[in-house]
C-alpha positions in Angstrom: 17.9 12.4 -29.4 15.5 15.2 -28.5 15.8 18.4 -30.6 14.0 21.7 -29.8 14.0 23.6 -33.1 13.3 27.4 -33.0 12.3 29.4 -36.1 11.4 33.0 -35.9 9.3 32.8 -39.1 5.9 31.2 -39.6 7.0 27.7 -40.9 3.7 27.4 -42.8 4.8 30.2 -45.1 6.4 29.4 -48.5 9.6 31.3 -47.8 13.2 30.0 -48.0 14.2 29.9 -44.3 10.8 28.7 -43.2 10.8 25.9 -45.7 14.4 24.8 -44.8 13.4 24.8 -41.1 10.3 22.8 -41.9 12.3 20.2 -43.9 14.9 19.9 -41.2 12.2 19.3 -38.6 10.5 16.7 -40.7 13.8 15.0 -41.7 15.0 14.7 -38.1 11.7 13.2 -37.0 11.7 10.7 -39.8 15.2 9.7 -38.8 14.1 8.8 -35.3 14.7 12.0 -33.3 12.0 13.5 -31.1 11.3 17.1 -32.4 9.6 20.0 -30.8 9.2 23.2 -32.8 8.9 26.7 -31.4 7.7 29.1 -34.1 4.9 31.7 -34.9 3.2 29.0 -37.0 3.7 25.5 -38.2 2.4 23.5 -41.2 -0.4 20.9 -40.8 2.0 18.2 -41.9 3.7 18.3 -38.5 0.7 16.7 -36.7 0.8 13.6 -38.9 4.5 13.2 -38.1 3.9 13.7 -34.4 6.1 16.8 -34.3 5.3 18.7 -31.2 5.0 22.5 -31.4 4.8 25.6 -29.2 3.4 28.6 -31.0 4.9 32.0 -30.2 2.4 34.8 -29.3 2.8 38.5 -29.5 2.2 39.0 -25.8 4.8 36.5 -24.4 8.6 37.2 -24.5 10.5 34.7 -26.6 12.8 33.9 -23.7 9.8 32.9 -21.6 8.3 30.7 -24.3 11.7 29.0 -25.0 12.3 28.3 -21.3 8.8 26.8 -20.9 9.3 24.7 -24.0 12.7 23.4 -22.8 11.3 22.7 -19.3 8.5 20.7 -20.8 10.4 18.9 -23.6 13.8 18.3 -22.0 15.8 18.6 -25.3 19.4 17.5 -25.8 20.0 20.4 -28.2 18.3 23.7 -29.0 18.6 24.4 -32.8 18.0 27.9 -34.2 17.0 28.3 -37.8 19.0 31.4 -39.0 20.8 33.8 -36.7 17.5 35.4 -35.5 17.4 35.9 -31.7 20.6 33.8 -31.3 21.4 35.6 -28.0 18.2 34.4 -26.4 18.6 30.9 -27.9 22.1 30.4 -26.5 21.2 31.8 -23.1 18.2 29.5 -22.7 20.3 26.5 -23.9 23.2 27.3 -21.5 20.9 28.0 -18.5 19.2 24.6 -19.1 22.5 22.7 -19.8 21.5 22.0 -23.4 23.8 22.1 -26.4 23.1 24.9 -28.9 23.2 24.8 -32.7 22.2 27.1 -35.5 21.5 26.7 -39.2 23.2 29.6 -41.1 21.7 30.7 -44.4 23.4 34.0 -45.0 24.8 37.0 -43.1 22.1 39.4 -42.0 24.3 42.5 -41.9 25.2 42.1 -45.6 21.6 41.6 -46.6 20.4 44.6 -44.6 23.0 46.9 -46.1 22.3 45.8 -49.7 18.5 46.0 -49.4 18.5 49.7 -48.6 16.2 51.9 -46.6 13.0 50.9 -48.3 12.9 47.6 -46.4 12.8 49.1 -42.9 15.0 51.0 -40.5 18.5 49.7 -41.0 20.4 50.8 -37.9 18.3 48.8 -35.3 18.3 45.8 -37.7 22.1 46.0 -38.2 22.6 46.1 -34.4 20.4 43.1 -33.9 22.1 41.1 -36.6 25.6 41.9 -35.2 24.5 40.9 -31.7 23.0 37.6 -33.0 26.1 36.7 -35.1 28.3 37.4 -32.1 26.1 35.2 -29.9 26.4 32.3 -32.3 30.1 32.0 -31.3 28.8 30.2 -28.2 27.1 27.5 -30.2 28.3 24.0 -30.2 27.7 23.4 -33.9 26.7 25.5 -36.9 25.2 23.9 -40.0 25.7 26.0 -43.2 23.4 26.1 -46.2 25.8 27.5 -48.9 29.2 26.4 -50.0 30.3 30.0 -50.5 29.4 30.8 -46.9 31.5 28.0 -45.5 34.9 29.9 -45.5 33.4 32.8 -43.6 31.5 30.5 -41.2 34.7 28.6 -40.5 36.6 31.8 -39.8 33.8 33.0 -37.4 32.8 29.8 -35.6 34.5 26.7 -34.1 32.5 23.7 -35.4 30.9 24.2 -38.8 29.2 21.5 -41.0 28.0 22.0 -44.6 24.4 21.0 -45.2 24.0 22.3 -48.7 20.4 22.3 -49.9 17.4 20.3 -48.7 14.4 19.3 -50.9 11.4 17.0 -50.5 12.2 15.0 -53.6 9.0 13.0 -53.2 6.7 16.0 -53.2 8.8 17.8 -55.8 9.1 15.4 -58.6 8.2 15.2 -62.3 5.3 12.8 -61.5 1.9 13.9 -60.2 -0.7 16.6 -60.8 0.3 19.6 -62.9 -1.4 23.0 -62.9 -1.6 24.5 -66.4 0.0 28.0 -66.4 -0.2 30.6 -69.1 -2.9 30.9 -71.8 -1.3 29.6 -75.0 -0.5 25.9 -75.3 1.8 26.6 -78.2 4.0 29.0 -76.2 7.0 28.0 -74.1 5.8 28.5 -70.5 8.3 30.2 -68.2 7.8 30.3 -64.4 9.5 32.3 -61.7 8.5 31.4 -58.1 9.4 33.5 -55.1 9.2 37.0 -53.6 9.9 40.4 -55.2 12.8 41.5 -53.0 15.8 43.2 -54.6 18.1 40.1 -54.5 15.6 38.0 -56.5 16.2 40.0 -59.7 12.6 40.8 -60.7 13.7 43.9 -62.6 16.3 41.9 -64.5 13.7 39.2 -65.3 11.1 41.6 -66.7 13.7 43.4 -68.8 14.8 40.1 -70.3 11.3 39.1 -71.0 10.5 42.4 -72.7 13.4 41.8 -75.1 12.0 38.4 -76.0 8.5 39.8 -76.5 9.8 42.5 -78.8 11.4 39.9 -81.0 8.2 37.9 -81.2 9.4 34.9 -79.2 6.7 32.3 -78.5 7.0 32.6 -74.7 4.7 33.4 -71.8 5.8 34.2 -68.2 4.1 33.3 -65.0 5.3 35.0 -61.7 4.2 32.9 -58.7 4.3 34.8 -55.4 3.5 38.3 -54.4 5.5 38.9 -51.2 7.5 42.2 -51.4 5.8 43.4 -54.6 5.3 46.9 -53.1 9.1 47.1 -52.4 10.4 45.5 -55.6 11.3 48.9 -57.2 9.7 47.8 -60.4 7.3 50.5 -61.7 4.5 49.1 -63.7 5.2 45.4 -63.8 3.3 44.9 -67.1 4.7 48.0 -68.8 5.9 47.2 -72.3 4.5 43.7 -72.2 1.4 42.8 -74.3 -1.7 41.6 -72.6 -1.7 37.8 -72.0 2.1 37.4 -72.1 2.8 37.7 -68.4 0.6 36.3 -65.6 0.8 37.1 -61.8 -0.3 34.4 -59.4 -0.4 35.3 -55.6 1.6 33.1 -53.2 0.1 29.6 -52.7 0.5 27.0 -50.0 3.9 25.2 -50.2 2.0 21.9 -50.8 0.5 23.3 -54.0 3.8 24.6 -55.5 5.0 21.3 -57.1 2.0 21.2 -59.3 2.8 24.7 -60.7 6.4 23.6 -61.4 5.1 20.5 -63.4 3.0 22.9 -65.5 6.0 24.9 -66.6 8.5 24.2 -69.4 11.3 26.3 -67.9 11.9 27.4 -64.3 13.8 30.7 -63.8 16.2 32.0 -61.2 17.1 35.6 -62.3 19.1 36.7 -59.2 21.6 39.6 -59.8 25.2 39.6 -58.8 25.2 40.9 -55.2 27.2 39.9 -52.0 23.9 38.6 -50.5 23.2 36.4 -53.5 26.7 35.1 -53.4 26.3 34.0 -49.8 22.7 32.6 -50.2 21.6 29.3 -51.6 18.0 29.6 -53.0 15.5 27.0 -51.7 13.7 27.3 -55.0 16.9 26.0 -56.8 16.8 22.6 -55.2 13.0 22.4 -55.4 13.3 23.3 -59.1 15.9 20.6 -59.6 13.9 17.9 -57.8 10.9 18.8 -60.1 12.9 17.6 -63.2 12.2 20.7 -65.2 14.8 22.7 -67.2 16.3 25.6 -65.2 17.6 28.9 -66.5 19.6 30.6 -63.8 22.0 33.5 -63.7 25.7 32.4 -63.5 26.3 33.0 -59.8 28.6 30.8 -57.7 25.8 29.0 -55.7 23.8 28.3 -58.9 27.0 27.1 -60.7 27.8 24.7 -57.9 24.3 23.2 -57.8 23.9 22.9 -61.6 27.4 21.5 -62.2 28.5 24.3 -64.4 25.5 23.9 -66.8 25.5 20.1 -66.8 22.1 20.2 -65.0 20.8 23.5 -66.2 21.3 26.6 -68.4 23.5 29.3 -66.8 23.6 32.8 -68.2 25.1 36.2 -67.5 23.2 38.2 -64.8 22.1 40.9 -67.3 18.8 41.3 -69.3 20.7 40.3 -72.5 22.3 37.3 -70.8 19.0 36.1 -69.3 17.2 36.5 -72.6 20.0 34.5 -74.3 19.6 31.7 -71.7 15.9 31.5 -72.2 16.5 31.3 -76.0 18.7 28.3 -75.4 15.8 26.6 -73.6 13.7 26.6 -76.8 15.6 23.4 -77.6 13.2 20.6 -76.3 16.0 18.0 -76.2 18.2 20.2 -74.1 15.3 20.9 -71.7 14.8 17.2 -71.3 18.5 16.5 -70.7 18.9 19.3 -68.2 15.7 18.3 -66.3 16.8 14.7 -65.9 20.3 15.6 -64.8 18.9 18.1 -62.3 16.4 15.6 -60.9 19.1 12.9 -60.5 21.4 15.4 -58.7 18.7 16.6 -56.4 17.8 13.0 -55.4 21.5 12.2 -54.8 22.5 15.3 -52.9 19.5 17.2 -51.5 17.0 14.7 -50.3 15.9 16.2 -47.0 15.6 12.9 -45.1 19.2 12.0 -46.0 20.5 15.5 -45.3 18.8 15.6 -41.9 20.4 12.2 -41.1 23.7 14.0 -41.4 22.5 16.7 -39.1 21.3 14.2 -36.6 24.7 12.3 -36.7 26.4 15.6 -35.8 24.1 16.1 -32.9 24.6 12.6 -31.6 28.4 13.0 -31.7 28.0 16.2 -29.8 25.7 14.6 -27.3 28.2 11.8 -26.7 31.0 14.3 -26.1 28.9 16.2 -23.6 27.9 13.0 -21.9 24.2 13.8 -22.1 23.0 10.5 -23.6 
């Protein structure tokens, strides 16, 4: 099976869609497929796995690059990561008699409307998203990253397969080098990893942390990642927080992230209740789980599904008071240990990226047999 995978985002960046695309590419290759990736950038790990790549350049139209890649690689299927440029992807696949597939993470129209004007001109982006979502109806198969997105995807598209969560459970594990975070070894070390966009809940997180600081809680907070900080809408991130209680670490390479997770006592997902957070499944959630650390997450449907209704983590109301209460529950070392172990076991069982990619490959092979291309 030969898979040409297209990702409109630099796959070397530590962002959700890029990481998921990277894990799919690696998993497919490790399961015996031949993979060629077309993207603005790729991680260095692809070379060791013999994953071919074609880098997008600003001066060459995407359609031209995809046609050249298809002509050289001769794929059985062209696989787009997210809806981005789906119209071009399906046209190139159809013109070259290839099957087309997409990995669906959310609905762009919803995210654009909820983010607001501060994140760029909405009308052109809404038009693009609607065009791409419509073009995906021509795809032969859609893989879906979130259980809450499945009913919508099944209504919109003909062949939909749930592939919920992917994690490199070898790289993200309790074992290995840990990077010490914070400054006080006696304090409970809390870590949030990710960008500062509205749906991540940075304002909620800092409001909850200020509550804990005011009551003298023995906690420190590290925020790993700086993407979108100028647009987060949080004025004065350190306002009301004493010096040394909160630490900001710029984004690091994805390969370095597991060591930061091992250095934390508690990993946080403070997402607010929004339609986009209902339809999205955070990459950090499964990476957190694989790391075997206690997780405190807001009680949203995707988090509830992954953490088994608090069996594998601490769920709390998506308010400053609720998040503060969830963090207080994590003071219990025995509870942290139990939650971390259950989360790790669940991640290995359900989210291992090699096993999940095997399921994707099986769908592609069935499709190839039906189309008579093998």
